[in-house]
N, C-alpha and C positions, 0 to 999 in steps of 0.2 A: 504494500500500500504506500502511496506517495502523493504529495501535493505537487502539481506541476505549475500551477499559477495560484497566487493568493491576492485577493483584493479586499481592502478595508475601506469603509466609508463612515465617517463620523463615529469611529470606534475609539474610546479612551482618548489618547492624545493625538490620534491621527484623523485629520479631516479627509484625507485620501491617501491611499498607499497601494501600490501594485508591485508584486515581486514575481519574477519568473525563475523557476527552480530547475536546475539541470543536475547538479551534484547530489549524491545521496545524503550528505551531511551539510547542515546549515549552521553556521556559527554567527551569533549576534553579539557583538562586543560594544562596550561603551560604558560611561559612568552610571552610577546609580541614579535612577529617576529619568533616564534618557528615553525609555519606552520599549526596552527589550522584552520584558515579561508580558507587556500588552499584546505583542504579536503572538506569543505562545497562547495567551488567553483566547485570542481570536480564533486560533486553530482549534482550541478545546471546545468551542461552540459548534464545531462541525460534527459532533457526536452528541447523543442524548445527555441531558443534565444541565447544570448551571455553571459549567466551566471550571477551570482549575482554581478560581478564587471563590466559587460558590456565590457569585454576585447576583444581585437583583437585576432584572432586565433593564430597568431604567437607569441603573448606576453606571453602565458601561458606555453611555453616549458621551460624545465629545463635550457637549454642553447639556447637562442633565435636563434642564427645562428652559423653554423659551419664555418670552414675556407674558404669554397667555397661560402659563403654568401647565403646558403640555410637554409630555416626554418627547424629546427630539428623536428623529429616525436614526437608526444605525443599521449597518449591514456588513456581513462577512460573506464573501463568495470565493469559490475555489474550483479549479479543475482538478479532479481527484482520480487517480488510478486506484481503484478499490476492488472489492470482491466482485468478479464477474465482468469487469470492464472499466471504462473511463466515464466519469459522470461530471455534470456541472452541479455543484452544491451551492445553495444560498440560504442564509438564515438572518434573522433580525426582526425589527419591528417594521411591519409593512407600511404603516402610516402613523401620523401623529395621533396619539391616544391620550385622552384626558386622564387626570390623576385617578388611580385605582389599580385594580388587578390587570397586569399585562400578560399577554400571551405571545409566545415566540412563533413566528412564521417560519416554515421550512419548505424549501423547494428543491426538487431534484430534476434536472434536465427541463427546467421551466415549469414543472407541474407542482402545484401546491399539495403538500402532504397533509394528512389528517393529524399526524402526531410526529414525535421525534424519533420513534423507534426505527423508522425506515432508514435514518442516517446510520444507526448502529448495524444494520444488516449489510451495509456496503463498506463501512469504514470503522476501524478501531484505532483509538488513540490512548496511549498511556502517558502519565506524567509524574514527575517528581519535582517538588518545589522546596525551598529552604524551610518553609513552615512545617512541612511533613516530617522534619527531623524530630519534632516534638511529639510525633504520633504515638510513640510507645509510653509516653509519660502523661498524656492527656486522658480525658474520659473515654469510655468505650465507644461512644458514637463516632468519633473520628476514625477509629480503627475499622468499624463496620463500614463506613463510607469508602475507605480505602479498599477493603475486600470487595464491596459491591462494584467498585470501578473495575476491578480485575475480572469479575464475573461478566460485566457488560460485553467484554471482548469476545466471549464465547456464546453468550445468550442475550441478544439485544432486547428480548421481551422482559428481561429482569427489571429494567428501568420502569416499564409500565406497571409491573406487579408492585414495586415499591411505592409508586405514586398512588395506586389504587388502595393499597394497604394503609398508607398514612392518612389518606383522605377519609376512609371509613373509620379508622381509629379516632380521628379528631371529631367526626360527627357523633360517634357513639359516646365519647367522653362528654361532649357538650350536652347531649340528651340526659345523661345520668346526672351531671352536675345541676342542670336546670331542675330536675326532679328533686334532688337533695336540698338545694338552696332555695328554689322558688316554689317548690311544691307542685310544679307542672308535670303531671304524669306522662312518662314517656310511652309512646306507642310500642307495645311489645312486638307487633308484627314487623315494624320498621327496625327494631333492635335485632330481630331474628335475621333480617336481610343483611344488615350491616355486619353482624357477627359471622354470618356465613361467608361474606366476602373477606373478612379479616382472617378467618380460618383457612379458606382456600388459598389466598395469596400468601399468608404467613407461612404455611407449611411449604409451599412452593419456593419461597424465598430462602428458608432455612435449608431445604434440600439442595437447592442450587449452590449455596455457599459450601455446604459439606462436600458435594460432588466435586467442585472445583479444587478445594483443598486436597482432597484425596488424589486427584490427578496431578496437582501441582507439586506435591511434596517430593516425589522422586527427582524432579528437575531441581527443586530448591536444595535438596540434600546433596547434590553434586557439587555445588559451589562453582565459582568461575575464577581460576587463578588465585589472586590474593583476596578475592571477595569471599566472605564466609558462607558456609552452608547453613541453611535455616530449616527449622521444622515448624510447620504451621498447624494450628488446630482451631476449631470453632466449638465453643462450649456454651451450653444452655439447656434449660429444661426441655425445650422442644427438640433440640438436636439429640438429647439423650433418648427421648421417646422414639425418634425416628431410627435410632440404632437398635432399638429393642423390639420394635413392632412394626407392622405394615403402616403405611402412611394414612390409610383410612381410619385405623384405630387411634393414631395420634391426633387426627382431626377431630374425632369424637371427644377425646379427653380435653382438647383445647376448647372446643365449643362448650362443653360442660362447665369448664372453669370460667369462661366468659359469662355464661348465664348466671352462675352463682354470684359473681362479683357485681351484678346489677344492683343488688340490695345495698342500701346505705350501711347496714350493719356489717356487711361482709365485702366492702369495696376492695380490700387488700387481697382477697383470695386469688385474683387473677394476676397479681403483681409478680413479676419475674418470669412470666411465661410468654413466649413469642419472640420473633426475630428482632424486635426492638429492645430486647434485654440480653441478647446473645453477646458473648465476648470472643474476640479474635486475638489469639495468642501467637507470638513468634518467639522461638528459642534459638540462640546461637549454639549450634550443635557441638562444635569442637570444645567450647568453653562450658557446655552444659549449663547455660545461664539464660534466664529470660531476657528478652531484648530491653525491657524496662530497666534492667540493672547494668546494661552495657554502657560504654562511653559514648559520647556524641558521635565520634568518628566511626565507631563500630555500628551504631544504629543507622548512620547514613549508608555504610557499606552493606548492611543487611537489606535495606530498602532497595538499593541498586541491584543486589543479587536477586531479590524477589521479582522485581520488574523485568529483569533480563530473562529469568526463568519463565515468567509468564509469556514473554514475547516468543521464546523458543517453542513453548507449548502451543501458542496460537498458530505459529508457522506450521507445526505438525498437524494440528487438528483442522485448521481452516485453510491451510495451504496459502496463507497470506500473512506477512509480517506486519504488525501494527506500527503506526507512526509513534515515535518517542519524543516527548517534550521534556527536556532536562534543564531546568532552570538553575543557574549558578552551580552546575554540577561539578566543576573543577575546583571550586573553593573548598578548602578544608579536606581535600582528598590528596593523599601523598602521591608522589610522582609515579610509583610502581602501580598503584591502583588506577591512576589517570591513564597511564599507557595501556593497562589491561582493558579498561573500559573502551578506549578508542579501538583497540584491536578486536574486541568482541563485537562492537558495532559494525566493523568492517566485515567480520566473518558472518554475522547475521544478515547483512545486506539490508538492514533497517534504515528507513529515512529517519534521521535524528536531528532535532532542532535543539541547539544548546546555546545558553547565554553565559556571559562572563564579563567581568569588568577588565580583566587583564588578557589582552590578545596573545601574550607569550605562552599562556597555558595550552594554546591550540596550534602552535606552529608546526607540530609534527603532522598536522592534517593538510599541509600545503599540497595543492594539486588534487586533493580529494574532497574539498569542501568549499562552499561559498563562505566568504567572510564579509558580513555586512556590518559596517561601523555605524552606530546610532548615536546621535547627539542632538538633544532638544527636538526629538521626534523627526529628525532628518536622517534618512537611511541612504548610505552610500556603500557600494560594493568596492572593497579594497583587497587586493591580493595579499596573502600572507607573506611576510618578509622574514 
């Protein structure tokens, strides 16, 4: 998979930008705040989700609002070599929309799509950002999002399941709270419908996570040169049930738990059950140490190892290598690991977009990569020296 042309309009710091890509590796260098990561974020909007910054749609526009308090239009378009052929992708806000809930428009080959999942069917993008180095020391929700992003590359429908699950969970919670606080009796039939959706999507989400971890562990266990081998696991009540019984029995237990927790006196009975309570653990195999106890450098190395293993697995299972977005990847990585990373990217044949403040970190890629120098949102291609 690769981007051959990338165009931005009114996106972050870019009023207009067009890049033509020929080399498999693209390096974006320049000072902090120049606009390097904004280009990676634009690419991350070419797949389902909220991008690598998890931004609100209105926040990525060059000027967030005009004088009439309307969200300004923004757009990202690209010519993409993806699964099954070459496509013209487009996404953004299709017109100025008043304040309120925004919806992202998606087009493929000029045809307006009903949702974002069609993007994931043709393109997979993985990313690492400096903020993700705190992944192992933050709350479990960040780790679940990281794992779900890995799942998207193999199962594009996973994004839709998550969205449906979260929506039904919020609606159910609101109904129960209104009954408890305002005395407004919830419609039991509507609760049944919401809980059936929660159960169906929730079990499918947990099963997809477990299935990926099972397939990914052999690749992660191998390690890559100086990058550590890793062991992955998903732990939770629902995952435990799925390992002990057929999915239909796990669904029945989950549904029963949700029904019991409707009553005010027993609202905690359902707590701790569901994919929204699951934990994703990573262990440094050779040190027999949880990632949360490893040094910052080791944690970054573990993340790189997992992402590269996931890319290899996608190449085997989908016969297509995902695009990699590696923000500030050379910083705080020693020379041996940096060289090993560049070598692995070459062996994989993956299109990789990398950013860095210091161009000297990337000089060994001379003749193999584009080097775009960025300063004050101005992009200039400059050969490596």
